[in-house]
TIRO-747822 format. One record per residue: residue number from 1; residue in one letter; chain; y, z, x of N, C-alpha, C in turn. Coordinates in steps of 0.02 Angstrom, whole numbers. Layout:
BEGIN
+-----+---+---+--------+--------+--------+--------+--------+--------+--------+--------+--------+
!   k ! r ! c !     ny !     nz !     nx !    cay !    caz !    cax !     cy !     cz !     cx !
+-----+---+---+--------+--------+--------+--------+--------+--------+--------+--------+--------+
! NUM ! A ! A !      Y !      Z !      X !      Y !      Z !      X !      Y !      Z !      X !
...
+-----+---+---+--------+--------+--------+--------+--------+--------+--------+--------+--------+
END
This chain:
BEGIN
+-----+---+---+--------+--------+--------+--------+--------+--------+--------+--------+--------+
!   k ! r ! c !     ny !     nz !     nx !    cay !    caz !    cax !     cy !     cz !     cx !
+-----+---+---+--------+--------+--------+--------+--------+--------+--------+--------+--------+
!   1 ! X ! A !     73 !    570 !    594 !     34 !    515 !    549 !     72 !    459 !    520 !
!   2 ! X ! A !     54 !    401 !    547 !     76 !    365 !    501 !     59 !    361 !    425 !
!   3 ! X ! A !     97 !    323 !    383 !     85 !    314 !    331 !     20 !    274 !    294 !
!   4 ! X ! A !     -8 !    241 !    330 !    -83 !    221 !    302 !   -126 !    267 !    309 !
!   5 ! X ! A !   -117 !    308 !    383 !   -179 !    347 !    386 !   -166 !    409 !    332 !
!   6 ! X ! A !   -113 !    435 !    310 !    -93 !    478 !    241 !   -131 !    443 !    198 !
!   7 ! X ! A !   -107 !    392 !    188 !   -132 !    372 !    110 !   -224 !    375 !    114 !
!   8 ! X ! A !   -232 !    352 !    163 !   -312 !    366 !    182 !   -339 !    416 !    170 !
!   9 ! X ! A !   -307 !    482 !    195 !   -320 !    547 !    197 !   -304 !    558 !    117 !
!  10 ! X ! A !   -254 !    555 !     92 !   -231 !    584 !     55 !   -268 !    550 !    -25 !
!  11 ! X ! A !   -275 !    496 !    -26 !   -265 !    461 !    -84 !   -353 !    438 !    -93 !
!  12 ! X ! A !   -380 !    411 !    -50 !   -437 !    383 !    -50 !   -497 !    429 !    -31 !
!  13 ! X ! A !   -497 !    478 !     37 !   -547 !    513 !     56 !   -566 !    562 !      6 !
!  14 ! X ! A !   -524 !    605 !    -38 !   -550 !    641 !    -76 !   -609 !    614 !   -138 !
!  15 ! X ! A !   -593 !    569 !   -153 !   -640 !    516 !   -209 !   -698 !    485 !   -182 !
!  16 ! X ! A !   -697 !    503 !   -111 !   -759 !    468 !    -72 !   -761 !    381 !    -61 !
!  17 ! X ! A !   -693 !    366 !    -45 !   -673 !    291 !    -32 !   -649 !    292 !     42 !
!  18 ! X ! A !   -664 !    222 !     64 !   -641 !    210 !    129 !   -573 !    160 !    117 !
!  19 ! X ! A !   -528 !    185 !    141 !   -475 !    136 !    131 !   -474 !     57 !    198 !
!  20 ! X ! A !   -473 !     11 !    181 !   -506 !    -52 !    225 !   -444 !    -83 !    248 !
!  21 ! X ! A !   -367 !    -83 !    202 !   -324 !   -119 !    239 !   -266 !   -100 !    180 !
!  22 ! X ! A !   -214 !   -101 !    207 !   -152 !    -85 !    161 !    -78 !   -137 !    192 !
!  23 ! X ! A !    -42 !   -147 !    128 !     21 !   -176 !    161 !     81 !   -164 !    118 !
!  24 ! X ! A !    135 !   -132 !    149 !    182 !   -112 !    126 !    212 !   -169 !     77 !
!  25 ! X ! A !    234 !   -162 !     34 !    280 !   -210 !    -28 !    338 !   -186 !    -52 !
!  26 ! X ! A !    378 !   -238 !    -82 !    429 !   -217 !   -129 !    400 !   -294 !   -158 !
!  27 ! X ! A !    438 !   -281 !   -224 !    427 !   -330 !   -278 !    476 !   -397 !   -264 !
!  28 ! X ! A !    454 !   -461 !   -276 !    490 !   -508 !   -275 !    540 !   -522 !   -329 !
!  29 ! X ! A !    516 !   -505 !   -369 !    547 !   -499 !   -441 !    547 !   -433 !   -484 !
!  30 ! X ! A !    628 !   -427 !   -507 !    608 !   -356 !   -536 !    570 !   -357 !   -603 !
!  31 ! X ! A !    529 !   -313 !   -612 !    479 !   -310 !   -685 !    540 !   -287 !   -732 !
!  32 ! X ! A !    528 !   -320 !   -782 !    575 !   -300 !   -842 !    527 !   -268 !   -891 !
!  33 ! X ! A !    529 !   -197 !   -883 !    521 !   -149 !   -935 !    570 !   -125 !   -987 !
!  34 ! X ! A !    608 !   -159 !  -1036 !    673 !   -134 !  -1060 !    656 !    -62 !  -1108 !
!  35 ! X ! A !    594 !    -67 !  -1133 !    595 !     14 !  -1169 !    554 !     51 !  -1133 !
!  36 ! X ! A !    534 !     45 !  -1078 !    491 !    110 !  -1049 !    529 !    119 !  -1010 !
!  37 ! X ! A !    537 !    192 !   -982 !    540 !    230 !   -932 !    488 !    221 !   -880 !
!  38 ! X ! A !    529 !    199 !   -810 !    459 !    184 !   -768 !    447 !    247 !   -739 !
!  39 ! X ! A !    464 !    294 !   -749 !    440 !    373 !   -721 !    455 !    380 !   -644 !
!  40 ! X ! A !    483 !    344 !   -620 !    505 !    363 !   -555 !    581 !    354 !   -536 !
!  41 ! X ! A !    615 !    400 !   -532 !    684 !    384 !   -532 !    681 !    400 !   -435 !
!  42 ! X ! A !    757 !    368 !   -440 !    775 !    343 !   -357 !    714 !    284 !   -319 !
!  43 ! X ! A !    729 !    290 !   -266 !    699 !    241 !   -215 !    619 !    262 !   -205 !
!  44 ! X ! A !    572 !    231 !   -182 !    505 !    217 !   -166 !    497 !    190 !   -125 !
!  45 ! X ! A !    424 !    191 !    -99 !    389 !    135 !    -64 !    331 !    115 !    -99 !
!  46 ! X ! A !    312 !     60 !    -76 !    264 !     40 !   -130 !    195 !      9 !    -64 !
!  47 ! X ! A !    130 !     19 !    -70 !    106 !     -9 !    -27 !     26 !    -19 !    -85 !
!  48 ! X ! A !     -8 !    -92 !    -66 !    -53 !   -123 !    -99 !   -108 !   -102 !    -41 !
!  49 ! X ! A !   -173 !    -66 !    -57 !   -213 !    -49 !    -50 !   -298 !    -61 !    -47 !
!  50 ! X ! A !   -324 !    -89 !     -7 !   -385 !   -107 !    -25 !   -441 !    -53 !      0 !
!  51 ! X ! A !   -481 !    -29 !    -56 !   -549 !     22 !    -25 !   -601 !     -4 !    -61 !
!  52 ! X ! A !   -658 !     44 !    -49 !   -728 !     33 !    -51 !   -745 !    103 !    -60 !
!  53 ! X ! A !   -797 !    109 !   -105 !   -815 !    166 !   -117 !   -880 !    181 !    -54 !
!  54 ! X ! A !   -902 !    253 !    -40 !   -948 !    268 !      2 !  -1004 !    258 !    -21 !
!  55 ! X ! A !  -1023 !    265 !    -89 !  -1095 !    259 !   -121 !  -1113 !    207 !   -124 !
!  56 ! X ! A !  -1164 !    193 !   -131 !  -1205 !    121 !   -142 !  -1220 !    122 !   -211 !
!  57 ! X ! A !  -1214 !     73 !   -244 !  -1186 !      6 !   -216 !  -1113 !     28 !   -223 !
!  58 ! X ! A !  -1070 !     -6 !   -173 !  -1013 !     -1 !   -150 !   -973 !    -48 !   -213 !
!  59 ! X ! A !   -919 !      0 !   -231 !   -843 !    -33 !   -270 !   -796 !    -49 !   -227 !
!  60 ! X ! A !   -777 !   -126 !   -235 !   -715 !   -115 !   -202 !   -653 !   -110 !   -243 !
!  61 ! X ! A !   -600 !    -86 !   -222 !   -529 !   -107 !   -265 !   -479 !   -118 !   -236 !
!  62 ! X ! A !   -418 !   -134 !   -272 !   -369 !   -147 !   -264 !   -320 !    -75 !   -264 !
!  63 ! X ! A !   -277 !    -43 !   -255 !   -239 !      8 !   -276 !   -175 !      5 !   -251 !
!  64 ! X ! A !   -122 !     -4 !   -316 !    -62 !     20 !   -286 !    -40 !     86 !   -286 !
!  65 ! X ! A !     -4 !     94 !   -231 !      7 !    176 !   -206 !     82 !    173 !   -189 !
!  66 ! X ! A !    106 !    241 !   -223 !    199 !    239 !   -202 !    186 !    306 !   -168 !
!  67 ! X ! A !    256 !    290 !   -132 !    289 !    364 !   -105 !    357 !    378 !   -114 !
!  68 ! X ! A !    376 !    420 !   -159 !    448 !    433 !   -186 !    476 !    463 !   -130 !
!  69 ! X ! A !    559 !    429 !   -129 !    602 !    460 !    -90 !    594 !    532 !    -93 !
!  70 ! X ! A !    596 !    551 !    -10 !    619 !    620 !    -23 !    533 !    671 !    -39 !
!  71 ! X ! A !    502 !    628 !    -36 !    438 !    668 !    -34 !    385 !    633 !     -1 !
!  72 ! X ! A !    345 !    675 !     46 !    281 !    664 !     96 !    231 !    644 !     60 !
!  73 ! X ! A !    218 !    654 !     12 !    150 !    637 !    -26 !    139 !    543 !    -50 !
!  74 ! X ! A !     94 !    551 !    -74 !     79 !    481 !   -110 !     51 !    492 !   -161 !
!  75 ! X ! A !     69 !    429 !   -218 !     37 !    442 !   -295 !     -4 !    364 !   -309 !
!  76 ! X ! A !    -49 !    394 !   -326 !    -98 !    315 !   -336 !    -61 !    304 !   -409 !
!  77 ! X ! A !    -39 !    239 !   -420 !    -31 !    209 !   -480 !    -75 !    175 !   -511 !
!  78 ! X ! A !    -96 !    104 !   -501 !   -109 !     55 !   -543 !   -184 !     46 !   -504 !
!  79 ! X ! A !   -236 !     46 !   -529 !   -309 !      9 !   -494 !   -333 !    -24 !   -512 !
!  80 ! X ! A !   -347 !    -87 !   -464 !   -403 !   -143 !   -521 !   -460 !   -135 !   -474 !
!  81 ! X ! A !   -520 !   -164 !   -502 !   -584 !   -194 !   -473 !   -559 !   -240 !   -442 !
!  82 ! X ! A !   -609 !   -270 !   -386 !   -596 !   -328 !   -349 !   -630 !   -378 !   -395 !
!  83 ! X ! A !   -663 !   -365 !   -423 !   -706 !   -405 !   -474 !   -625 !   -451 !   -516 !
!  84 ! X ! A !   -587 !   -391 !   -542 !   -527 !   -407 !   -578 !   -495 !   -464 !   -540 !
!  85 ! X ! A !   -481 !   -476 !   -470 !   -438 !   -510 !   -449 !   -471 !   -588 !   -457 !
!  86 ! X ! A !   -409 !   -630 !   -492 !   -425 !   -690 !   -497 !   -399 !   -746 !   -452 !
!  87 ! X ! A !   -348 !   -722 !   -413 !   -319 !   -780 !   -380 !   -267 !   -734 !   -321 !
!  88 ! X ! A !   -265 !   -760 !   -257 !   -221 !   -736 !   -212 !   -187 !   -795 !   -195 !
!  89 ! X ! A !   -107 !   -796 !   -177 !    -89 !   -869 !   -199 !    -29 !   -824 !   -122 !
!  90 ! X ! A !    -40 !   -859 !    -61 !    -18 !   -846 !    -11 !     71 !   -886 !      1 !
!  91 ! X ! A !     88 !   -935 !    -52 !    145 !   -940 !    -58 !    172 !  -1009 !    -23 !
!  92 ! X ! A !    164 !  -1017 !     37 !    168 !  -1066 !     84 !    112 !  -1069 !    149 !
!  93 ! X ! A !     72 !  -1122 !    156 !     20 !  -1110 !    204 !     38 !  -1159 !    280 !
!  94 ! X ! A !    106 !  -1178 !    262 !    153 !  -1192 !    338 !    201 !  -1157 !    377 !
!  95 ! X ! A !    204 !  -1106 !    349 !    223 !  -1045 !    393 !    219 !   -976 !    377 !
!  96 ! X ! A !    225 !   -923 !    425 !    218 !   -862 !    400 !    286 !   -829 !    360 !
!  97 ! X ! A !    268 !   -821 !    277 !    299 !   -799 !    245 !    272 !   -736 !    240 !
!  98 ! X ! A !    306 !   -693 !    210 !    293 !   -619 !    189 !    284 !   -617 !    101 !
!  99 ! X ! A !    301 !   -671 !     90 !    294 !   -663 !     -2 !    207 !   -687 !    -15 !
! 100 ! X ! A !    182 !   -661 !    -70 !    132 !   -673 !   -101 !    110 !   -650 !   -164 !
! 101 ! X ! A !     80 !   -676 !   -197 !     49 !   -665 !   -269 !      1 !   -642 !   -287 !
! 102 ! X ! A !    -17 !   -591 !   -329 !    -86 !   -575 !   -342 !    -96 !   -584 !   -415 !
! 103 ! X ! A !   -158 !   -627 !   -451 !   -163 !   -622 !   -501 !   -237 !   -590 !   -530 !
! 104 ! X ! A !   -225 !   -558 !   -566 !   -287 !   -521 !   -597 !   -304 !   -543 !   -680 !
! 105 ! X ! A !   -358 !   -502 !   -694 !   -385 !   -542 !   -759 !   -313 !   -514 !   -809 !
! 106 ! X ! A !   -278 !   -450 !   -780 !   -222 !   -430 !   -850 !   -157 !   -419 !   -807 !
! 107 ! X ! A !   -162 !   -437 !   -768 !    -95 !   -436 !   -714 !    -80 !   -478 !   -671 !
! 108 ! X ! A !     -1 !   -490 !   -668 !     10 !   -535 !   -616 !     61 !   -500 !   -582 !
! 109 ! X ! A !     68 !   -500 !   -515 !    114 !   -466 !   -467 !    157 !   -508 !   -423 !
! 110 ! X ! A !    211 !   -517 !   -401 !    236 !   -561 !   -349 !    266 !   -503 !   -293 !
! 111 ! X ! A !    249 !   -512 !   -256 !    257 !   -462 !   -188 !    301 !   -495 !   -128 !
! 112 ! X ! A !    341 !   -470 !    -93 !    330 !   -466 !     -4 !    327 !   -426 !     25 !
! 113 ! X ! A !    279 !   -435 !     72 !    255 !   -387 !    132 !    319 !   -361 !    159 !
! 114 ! X ! A !    318 !   -316 !    204 !    371 !   -290 !    253 !    367 !   -347 !    309 !
! 115 ! X ! A !    322 !   -359 !    329 !    329 !   -418 !    367 !    267 !   -476 !    351 !
! 116 ! X ! A !    271 !   -536 !    381 !    232 !   -613 !    361 !    164 !   -563 !    402 !
! 117 ! X ! A !    154 !   -531 !    471 !    108 !   -527 !    513 !     63 !   -468 !    462 !
! 118 ! X ! A !    101 !   -428 !    427 !     63 !   -383 !    385 !     37 !   -414 !    330 !
! 119 ! X ! A !     50 !   -452 !    304 !     37 !   -495 !    246 !    -42 !   -528 !    281 !
! 120 ! X ! A !    -41 !   -550 !    319 !    -78 !   -598 !    360 !   -143 !   -566 !    361 !
! 121 ! X ! A !   -144 !   -513 !    396 !   -183 !   -457 !    411 !   -223 !   -433 !    353 !
! 122 ! X ! A !   -189 !   -399 !    297 !   -207 !   -383 !    221 !   -242 !   -429 !    199 !
! 123 ! X ! A !   -229 !   -512 !    199 !   -252 !   -570 !    174 !   -330 !   -581 !    208 !
! 124 ! X ! A !   -337 !   -546 !    273 !   -392 !   -561 !    320 !   -440 !   -523 !    292 !
! 125 ! X ! A !   -412 !   -452 !    302 !   -464 !   -394 !    255 !   -484 !   -430 !    191 !
! 126 ! X ! A !   -430 !   -428 !    153 !   -452 !   -447 !     77 !   -500 !   -499 !     65 !
! 127 ! X ! A !   -488 !   -550 !    111 !   -542 !   -616 !    114 !   -612 !   -601 !    139 !
! 128 ! X ! A !   -615 !   -559 !    181 !   -679 !   -545 !    216 !   -705 !   -486 !    159 !
! 129 ! X ! A !   -690 !   -441 !    125 !   -695 !   -398 !     70 !   -732 !   -440 !     15 !
! 130 ! X ! A !   -689 !   -476 !     -6 !   -714 !   -524 !    -50 !   -771 !   -559 !    -38 !
! 131 ! X ! A !   -795 !   -576 !     18 !   -842 !   -617 !     25 !   -894 !   -573 !     29 !
! 132 ! X ! A !   -884 !   -516 !     75 !   -950 !   -463 !     70 !   -960 !   -435 !    -14 !
! 133 ! X ! A !   -923 !   -433 !    -42 !   -940 !   -368 !   -100 !   -929 !   -414 !   -161 !
! 134 ! X ! A !   -906 !   -473 !   -157 !   -913 !   -516 !   -231 !   -982 !   -561 !   -212 !
! 135 ! X ! A !  -1025 !   -553 !   -262 !  -1061 !   -598 !   -267 !  -1062 !   -678 !   -284 !
! 136 ! X ! A !  -1039 !   -665 !   -372 !  -1024 !   -729 !   -410 !   -942 !   -752 !   -413 !
! 137 ! X ! A !   -906 !   -736 !   -429 !   -855 !   -732 !   -457 !   -794 !   -712 !   -405 !
! 138 ! X ! A !   -789 !   -748 !   -343 !   -747 !   -752 !   -308 !   -669 !   -761 !   -325 !
! 139 ! X ! A !   -609 !   -725 !   -309 !   -545 !   -766 !   -314 !   -532 !   -814 !   -281 !
! 140 ! X ! A !   -481 !   -851 !   -304 !   -447 !   -922 !   -276 !   -416 !   -896 !   -220 !
! 141 ! X ! A !   -405 !   -920 !   -144 !   -351 !   -911 !   -122 !   -334 !   -989 !   -116 !
! 142 ! X ! A !   -259 !   -980 !   -135 !   -225 !  -1038 !   -122 !   -158 !  -1025 !    -57 !
! 143 ! X ! A !   -115 !  -1091 !    -49 !    -83 !  -1073 !    -23 !    -62 !  -1037 !     49 !
! 144 ! X ! A !   -140 !  -1040 !     71 !   -158 !   -984 !    143 !   -144 !  -1010 !    192 !
! 145 ! X ! A !   -128 !   -984 !    236 !   -128 !  -1016 !    314 !   -214 !  -1009 !    336 !
! 146 ! X ! A !   -239 !  -1063 !    360 !   -286 !  -1070 !    393 !   -331 !  -1021 !    425 !
! 147 ! X ! A !   -281 !   -975 !    466 !   -312 !   -920 !    516 !   -324 !   -868 !    468 !
! 148 ! X ! A !   -283 !   -863 !    394 !   -327 !   -795 !    350 !   -383 !   -809 !    336 !
! 149 ! X ! A !   -404 !   -876 !    323 !   -466 !   -891 !    298 !   -533 !   -886 !    337 !
! 150 ! X ! A !   -505 !   -869 !    422 !   -564 !   -886 !    455 !   -565 !   -948 !    492 !
! 151 ! X ! A !   -503 !   -974 !    502 !   -518 !  -1055 !    525 !   -518 !  -1096 !    484 !
! 152 ! X ! A !   -530 !  -1106 !    399 !   -531 !  -1138 !    374 !   -480 !  -1156 !    323 !
! 153 ! X ! A !   -450 !  -1210 !    323 !   -394 !  -1239 !    280 !   -417 !  -1230 !    218 !
! 154 ! X ! A !   -373 !  -1214 !    181 !   -373 !  -1231 !    114 !   -311 !  -1257 !     80 !
+-----+---+---+--------+--------+--------+--------+--------+--------+--------+--------+--------+
END
């Protein structure tokens, strides 16, 4: 079973949620937490996942999931409601780049996806999900390639 299937089964299915998409990422910049232990010793893989609840009205959310070295299980870390997403920055609209930023009401993360195409696929799912589940305050998609936005150049 691949990682995304395992995450879907372990993290989202027990909470009656459906995973719509995921992208494996690493931080572009080291997060400075000088006075706090981060809790995770050793290496780990990080995934940014997009999910939606199965009950109506459906609630979409973005969840950071980690898998620590030597473990086969996944751990749910931070979760934001899709409404908290303010901006999605694709960094460079003129080339396939794996880098992107996510700006939430109370958080800002800079990421590098494992591949540019994985980022592109995740952005397409994210954009579609925002159009479908958010009625008024949709996040701003900036510096994104037109193929992500369904052909519209931004």
